[in-house]
C-alpha positions as CSV (number, residue, x, y, z in Angstrom):
1,X,-36.6,142.2,32.1
2,X,-38.0,145.6,33.2
3,X,-35.5,149.1,34.2
4,X,-37.1,148.3,37.7
5,X,-36.7,145.0,38.0
6,X,-33.0,145.3,37.0
7,X,-32.8,148.0,39.9
8,X,-34.5,145.7,42.4
9,X,-31.8,143.2,41.7
10,X,-28.8,144.8,41.6
11,X,-30.2,146.7,45.7
12,X,-30.6,143.1,46.5
13,X,-27.2,142.5,45.1
14,X,-26.0,144.9,47.2
15,X,-27.5,144.1,50.4
16,X,-26.6,140.7,50.0
17,X,-22.7,142.2,49.3
18,X,-22.8,144.3,52.7
19,X,-24.0,141.2,54.7
20,X,-21.5,139.2,53.1
21,X,-18.7,141.8,53.4
22,X,-19.3,142.2,57.0
23,X,-19.6,138.7,58.1
24,X,-16.3,137.6,55.9
25,X,-14.4,140.7,57.7
26,X,-15.6,138.9,61.4
27,X,-14.3,135.9,59.8
28,X,-11.3,137.2,58.8
29,X,-10.4,138.6,62.1
30,X,-11.0,135.3,63.9
31,X,-8.9,133.7,61.3
32,X,-6.0,135.9,61.3
33,X,-6.3,135.9,65.3
34,X,-5.7,132.0,64.6
35,X,-3.0,132.0,62.5
36,X,-1.5,134.7,65.2
37,X,-1.6,131.9,67.8
38,X,-0.2,129.4,65.2
39,X,3.1,129.0,66.9
40,X,1.8,128.1,69.5
41,X,-1.0,125.6,68.8
42,X,1.0,123.8,65.8
43,X,1.5,121.4,67.5
44,X,-0.1,117.6,66.9
45,X,-2.9,116.8,69.0
46,X,-5.7,114.0,68.8
47,X,-6.1,113.8,65.2
48,X,-7.3,111.0,62.9
49,X,-4.1,110.7,60.6
50,X,-1.6,112.7,59.5
51,X,-3.2,112.2,56.7
52,X,-6.8,113.7,55.5
53,X,-9.6,111.7,55.1
54,X,-12.3,112.4,52.8
55,X,-14.7,115.3,52.9
56,X,-17.7,117.2,51.4
57,X,-18.6,120.6,52.2
58,X,-19.8,123.9,51.1
59,X,-18.4,127.7,51.3
60,X,-19.7,131.1,50.5
61,X,-18.0,133.1,47.8
62,X,-17.1,136.7,46.8
63,X,-15.4,136.9,43.0
64,X,-14.2,140.6,42.1
65,X,-14.5,141.3,38.2
66,X,-12.8,144.1,36.4
67,X,-15.3,146.4,34.7
68,X,-16.2,145.5,31.5
69,X,-18.1,147.2,28.2
70,X,-21.5,145.6,28.5
71,X,-21.3,145.5,32.8
72,X,-20.3,147.6,35.6
73,X,-17.4,146.0,37.5
74,X,-14.8,146.7,40.2
75,X,-17.1,145.3,42.5
76,X,-17.8,141.6,44.5
77,X,-20.6,139.2,43.2
78,X,-21.5,136.7,45.5
79,X,-21.8,132.9,45.1
80,X,-21.7,129.9,46.9
81,X,-19.8,126.8,46.2
82,X,-19.8,122.4,46.9
83,X,-16.9,120.5,47.2
84,X,-15.2,116.8,47.3
85,X,-12.1,117.0,49.3
86,X,-9.5,114.0,49.9
87,X,-5.8,113.8,50.8
88,X,-3.4,112.6,48.4
89,X,-0.2,112.3,50.9
90,X,0.2,113.3,54.2
91,X,0.8,116.8,52.8
92,X,-0.6,117.2,49.8
93,X,-4.5,116.9,49.4
94,X,-6.9,117.5,45.7
95,X,-10.2,119.1,45.6
96,X,-13.1,119.4,43.5
97,X,-15.3,122.5,43.5
98,X,-18.7,123.6,41.7
99,X,-19.1,127.3,42.2
100,X,-22.3,128.9,41.6
101,X,-21.8,132.6,41.0
102,X,-24.6,134.9,41.2
103,X,-23.3,137.9,38.2
104,X,-24.0,140.2,35.6
105,X,-20.3,139.8,34.5
106,X,-20.2,139.7,30.8
107,X,-18.0,140.8,27.3
108,X,-20.8,139.5,25.1
109,X,-22.7,142.6,23.5
110,X,-25.5,140.2,23.1
111,X,-26.4,139.4,27.0
112,X,-25.5,139.2,30.1
113,X,-25.1,136.6,32.9
114,X,-26.9,136.4,35.9
115,X,-25.8,133.3,37.3
116,X,-22.7,131.7,35.8
117,X,-21.5,128.0,37.2
118,X,-17.9,126.7,37.5
119,X,-16.3,123.7,37.6
120,X,-12.6,123.4,39.8
121,X,-10.2,121.0,40.3
122,X,-6.6,121.8,42.6
123,X,-4.0,120.5,44.3
124,X,-3.2,121.7,47.6
125,X,0.1,121.8,49.6
126,X,0.7,122.0,53.3
127,X,3.8,122.5,54.8
128,X,3.5,120.0,57.7
129,X,1.3,116.5,57.9
130,X,-2.4,116.9,58.5
131,X,-2.9,116.3,62.1
132,X,-2.5,120.0,63.4
133,X,-4.9,122.2,64.2
134,X,-4.2,125.4,61.7
135,X,-1.9,125.3,58.7
136,X,-1.4,127.6,55.7
137,X,-1.6,125.7,52.0
138,X,-1.3,126.9,48.6
139,X,-3.4,126.0,45.8
140,X,-2.9,125.7,41.8
141,X,-5.7,123.9,39.8
142,X,-7.5,124.5,36.2
143,X,-11.1,125.4,36.0
144,X,-14.4,126.0,33.7
145,X,-16.7,128.8,33.6
146,X,-19.7,129.7,31.6
147,X,-19.0,133.0,30.7
148,X,-20.0,135.1,27.5
149,X,-22.3,132.7,26.6
150,X,-19.0,129.8,26.3
151,X,-16.8,128.0,28.3
152,X,-13.7,129.7,29.7
153,X,-11.1,127.6,31.1
154,X,-9.1,129.8,33.8
155,X,-6.2,128.6,36.0
156,X,-6.5,129.1,39.9
157,X,-3.4,130.0,41.9
158,X,-3.7,131.1,45.3
159,X,-3.4,130.6,49.3
160,X,-5.3,129.6,52.1
161,X,-5.2,128.5,55.8
162,X,-7.4,124.7,57.0
163,X,-8.4,124.2,60.7
164,X,-8.4,120.7,61.2
165,X,-11.4,120.5,64.2
166,X,-9.7,117.4,65.5
167,X,-10.5,115.8,62.6
168,X,-14.4,115.9,63.0
169,X,-14.1,118.8,60.0
170,X,-12.6,121.5,58.8
171,X,-12.7,125.2,58.2
172,X,-11.5,126.1,54.7
173,X,-10.5,130.4,54.1
174,X,-9.0,130.6,50.5
175,X,-7.8,133.7,48.1
176,X,-7.2,132.6,44.7
177,X,-6.3,134.4,41.5
178,X,-7.6,132.9,38.9
179,X,-5.8,133.7,35.6
180,X,-8.2,133.6,32.1
181,X,-7.4,131.5,29.1
182,X,-9.5,133.9,26.9
183,X,-9.7,137.7,28.1
184,X,-11.8,137.9,25.1
185,X,-14.4,136.3,27.5
186,X,-12.9,136.5,30.8
187,X,-10.8,138.9,32.3
188,X,-8.5,137.7,35.1
189,X,-10.4,138.3,38.7
190,X,-9.7,137.6,42.4
191,X,-11.6,134.6,44.1
192,X,-12.4,134.2,48.1
193,X,-13.6,131.3,50.2
194,X,-14.7,130.2,53.5
195,X,-15.8,127.4,53.8
196,X,-16.7,123.9,56.3
197,X,-16.5,120.2,55.4
198,X,-17.3,117.3,57.3
199,X,-15.4,113.8,56.9
200,X,-17.5,110.8,54.9
201,X,-15.1,108.7,56.2
202,X,-12.1,108.5,59.2
203,X,-8.7,107.1,58.6
204,X,-7.3,105.3,61.7
205,X,-3.4,105.3,62.0
206,X,-2.2,101.9,62.1
207,X,-0.4,101.4,65.8
208,X,3.4,101.2,65.1
209,X,4.1,97.4,65.6
210,X,7.7,97.4,67.0
211,X,9.3,93.9,65.8
212,X,11.0,91.9,68.9
213,X,14.6,92.4,69.4
214,X,17.0,89.9,67.9
215,X,17.9,86.9,70.1
216,X,20.6,87.6,71.5
217,X,23.8,85.5,69.9
218,X,24.7,82.8,71.7
219,X,27.8,83.5,74.6
220,X,30.3,80.5,73.4
221,X,31.9,79.1,76.7
222,X,35.6,78.8,76.3
223,X,36.4,75.1,78.4
224,X,39.5,73.5,76.8
225,X,39.7,70.8,79.6
226,X,36.0,70.1,79.1
227,X,35.6,69.9,82.8
228,X,32.5,72.4,82.8
229,X,34.1,75.3,84.4
230,X,34.8,78.2,82.0
231,X,38.1,79.1,81.1
232,X,37.6,82.6,82.4
233,X,37.3,80.7,85.8
234,X,39.3,77.8,85.6
235,X,42.6,77.9,87.8
236,X,43.7,75.1,86.2
237,X,42.3,75.6,82.5
238,X,44.7,72.6,80.8
239,X,44.2,69.9,83.3
240,X,40.0,68.7,83.8
241,X,39.4,69.4,87.5
242,X,36.2,69.6,89.8
243,X,34.0,72.7,90.0
244,X,34.1,72.5,94.1
245,X,38.4,73.2,93.0
246,X,38.1,75.7,90.6
247,X,38.7,73.6,87.9
248,X,42.0,71.9,89.6
249,X,42.3,68.1,90.1
250,X,42.2,66.2,93.4
251,X,44.3,63.1,91.9
252,X,44.8,61.4,96.0
253,X,40.9,62.4,97.2
254,X,41.9,64.3,100.0
255,X,40.3,67.2,99.4
256,X,43.3,69.4,98.7
257,X,43.6,70.4,95.0
258,X,47.2,69.1,93.4
259,X,47.8,72.6,93.2
260,X,48.1,73.3,96.1
261,X,49.5,69.5,97.8
262,X,52.8,68.8,98.4
263,X,51.8,65.0,98.1
264,X,49.2,64.8,95.0
265,X,49.3,61.3,94.7
266,X,48.6,60.3,98.3
267,X,46.1,61.2,100.4
268,X,47.0,63.6,103.6
269,X,46.0,66.6,105.5
270,X,45.1,70.0,105.4
271,X,47.9,70.5,108.1
272,X,50.5,68.9,106.3
273,X,49.6,70.5,103.1
274,X,48.2,67.3,101.7
275,X,51.1,65.1,103.1
276,X,50.0,62.0,105.5
277,X,51.2,62.4,109.1
278,X,54.8,61.9,109.6
279,X,56.4,59.0,110.9
280,X,60.2,60.3,111.9
281,X,61.4,56.5,112.9
282,X,59.6,54.5,110.8
283,X,57.6,52.1,113.2
284,X,54.5,52.5,112.2
285,X,53.3,55.0,114.9
286,X,52.9,58.3,113.5
287,X,54.4,61.5,115.3
288,X,51.7,62.8,116.8
289,X,50.9,59.6,118.4
290,X,54.3,58.3,119.3
291,X,56.2,59.2,122.2
292,X,59.3,58.3,121.1
293,X,59.7,59.7,117.8
294,X,62.7,59.8,116.9
295,X,63.7,55.8,118.6
296,X,61.8,53.3,116.9
297,X,59.5,51.2,119.1
298,X,56.1,49.2,119.1
299,X,52.7,50.3,119.0
300,X,51.8,48.3,122.2
301,X,54.3,50.3,124.2
302,X,53.2,53.9,122.5
303,X,56.0,54.1,119.4
304,X,58.9,53.6,122.3
305,X,60.9,50.2,122.6
306,X,60.0,47.8,124.6
307,X,62.5,47.1,127.6
308,X,62.8,44.0,129.3
309,X,63.4,43.9,133.2
310,X,66.9,42.3,134.1
311,X,67.0,39.5,136.1
312,X,68.3,40.6,139.7
313,X,69.8,38.4,141.8
314,X,67.7,37.3,144.7
315,X,68.2,38.7,148.3
316,X,67.9,36.7,151.5
317,X,66.3,38.1,154.4
318,X,69.2,38.8,157.0
319,X,69.2,40.0,160.4
320,X,69.1,43.3,161.4
321,X,72.7,44.2,161.6
322,X,74.4,47.6,161.5
323,X,75.5,48.0,158.1
324,X,78.0,50.1,156.5
325,X,77.1,52.7,154.1
326,X,76.3,51.4,150.7
327,X,74.5,52.0,146.9
328,X,70.6,50.5,145.9
329,X,69.8,51.4,142.3
330,X,66.5,50.9,140.6
331,X,65.5,51.1,137.2
332,X,63.0,52.9,134.9
333,X,61.1,52.4,131.8
334,X,62.9,54.5,128.9
335,X,61.5,57.9,128.6
336,X,59.1,57.7,131.5
337,X,59.2,57.6,135.3
338,X,57.7,54.1,135.8
339,X,59.7,51.9,138.0
340,X,60.6,48.6,136.5
341,X,58.4,45.6,137.9
342,X,60.2,43.8,140.5
343,X,62.2,47.1,141.6
344,X,59.8,47.9,144.2
345,X,61.5,44.7,146.2
346,X,64.4,47.0,146.5
347,X,62.8,49.7,147.3
348,X,61.0,47.9,150.2
349,X,64.4,46.7,151.4
350,X,65.5,50.4,151.8
351,X,63.0,50.9,154.0
352,X,63.5,47.7,156.3
353,X,67.4,48.9,156.7
354,X,66.1,52.4,157.3
355,X,63.8,51.3,160.2
356,X,66.5,48.9,161.6
357,X,68.7,51.6,161.9
358,X,66.9,55.0,162.8
359,X,70.5,56.9,162.1
360,X,70.6,55.8,158.9
361,X,69.7,58.2,156.1
362,X,69.9,58.5,152.1
363,X,71.0,60.6,149.0
364,X,68.6,59.8,146.1
365,X,70.1,60.5,142.9
366,X,67.8,60.7,139.4
367,X,69.7,59.8,136.4
368,X,68.3,59.4,132.4
369,X,70.3,58.2,129.0
370,X,71.0,60.6,126.4
371,X,68.1,60.2,123.7
372,X,66.2,63.5,124.3
373,X,67.2,66.9,125.0
374,X,69.0,68.1,127.7
375,X,66.2,70.1,129.1
376,X,63.7,67.4,129.0
377,X,66.4,65.0,130.5
378,X,66.9,67.1,133.5
379,X,63.2,67.6,134.0
380,X,63.1,63.2,133.4
381,X,65.9,62.4,136.2
382,X,64.0,64.5,138.7
383,X,60.6,63.3,138.5
384,X,62.3,59.4,138.4
385,X,64.1,61.0,141.8
386,X,61.0,61.9,143.3
387,X,59.2,58.9,142.2
388,X,61.9,57.3,144.7
389,X,61.3,59.8,147.7
390,X,57.5,59.7,147.4
391,X,57.8,56.0,147.8
392,X,60.2,56.0,150.7
393,X,58.0,58.8,152.4
394,X,54.7,56.5,151.9
395,X,56.1,53.8,153.3
396,X,57.0,56.2,157.1
397,X,60.2,57.4,156.6
398,X,60.7,61.2,157.8
399,X,61.5,63.4,154.6
400,X,64.0,64.7,156.9
401,X,66.1,61.6,156.2
402,X,65.9,61.8,152.6
403,X,68.2,64.1,150.4
404,X,67.3,64.0,146.6
405,X,68.8,65.4,143.1
406,X,68.3,65.3,139.6
407,X,71.5,64.3,137.2
408,X,70.1,64.2,133.5
409,X,72.3,62.2,131.3
410,X,75.4,63.6,133.2
411,X,76.7,60.6,135.0
412,X,75.9,57.6,132.6
413,X,76.4,54.2,134.0
414,X,77.2,52.3,130.9
415,X,77.4,53.2,127.8
416,X,74.9,55.4,125.8
417,X,75.3,54.0,122.5
418,X,74.3,50.5,122.9
419,X,70.6,49.5,124.1
420,X,72.3,47.6,127.3
421,X,74.0,50.8,128.0
422,X,70.8,53.0,127.8
423,X,69.1,50.4,130.1
424,X,71.7,51.1,133.0
425,X,71.7,54.4,132.3
426,X,67.7,54.7,133.1
427,X,67.9,54.4,136.9
428,X,67.7,56.7,140.7
429,X,70.4,55.1,143.0
430,X,69.8,55.1,146.8
431,X,73.2,55.5,148.9
432,X,73.2,55.3,152.7
433,X,74.9,57.5,155.4
434,X,74.9,58.5,158.7
């Protein structure tokens, strides 16, 4: 190769280097700006998966070598890379890359290289999962390069930043320090790279299937008496009962639970707390229908005893004569103000005597036996006297000729201890006077 050719190549390399440096400077400023925004943009976005999918890509590179005895150093030589990148875990990737370097770097006195090939494999670790926009990472790996007419192993370690373009591609900016295993053939050097990848496949995130909750444990309802009413609601938990009575029984079926029934084995009414209507005198007529609740009677007479009218001597009609003052008596039913049937004849006779002698007048006094309370007996004697007064006035006797009073049981005509005596005391006396 002539000296002129070599000079032309160096000029070409220099112009290429200047362009690459300007481009890298702009891209570096952009990346630094994005890194400064990292705290705001590092949250998870709409990405495919937290684990990186398979990627292929390319990059432009700069490699800085020191000066050697056989070639000028201290400058950055341009190059390119073709690489494959894939995720191992959510935070760890691996890559395999081919580097092509346009350089005259050599430590071999027999000649200079103009194009250098390298092959690298590296691991890349991130601090977060892959589904974030901007993330820094650290790299370490092993590489092999054709230097000084031989293959030299080296170890690249460094830092980088990846921009995840929502799983449709990645931008990578890397800076590696490459440690040579043979400084006689290759010096330690710096390697800079700006690359872009596109996915070969997309990882899909399987939606998390939330297992259905376990079925609730069966609820054990305690029901000691087995009546279908839980013990917690059963007011009689030890005795089988009915739901309508909160688990309590109703033995007599009267609609009143045994616990509230004073007569649980005999049907009754709520008014008497589950007991039947009382029959104080035991005559078969309950007290609510018995007109004589304390005296045994008959059903036909509404619970009162039957009263048989006493036969009275027949009164023979006599010629009207002036009579001496005397007394007539009429009798009434027990505990009532109804005349005994035949006594209306007595009153008719009184009317005849009064009509026969207009100067004659009468005192009417009502009486009762002592079977009732005093106030009852007083009212009863008043009503009996009034019955007689009304009978006489309806027959045409002037009310001015009649005086009346109720004397209760104060003047008995017979012994109240006997039925016969009480019958004689249920009376009205009519006394004649001038």
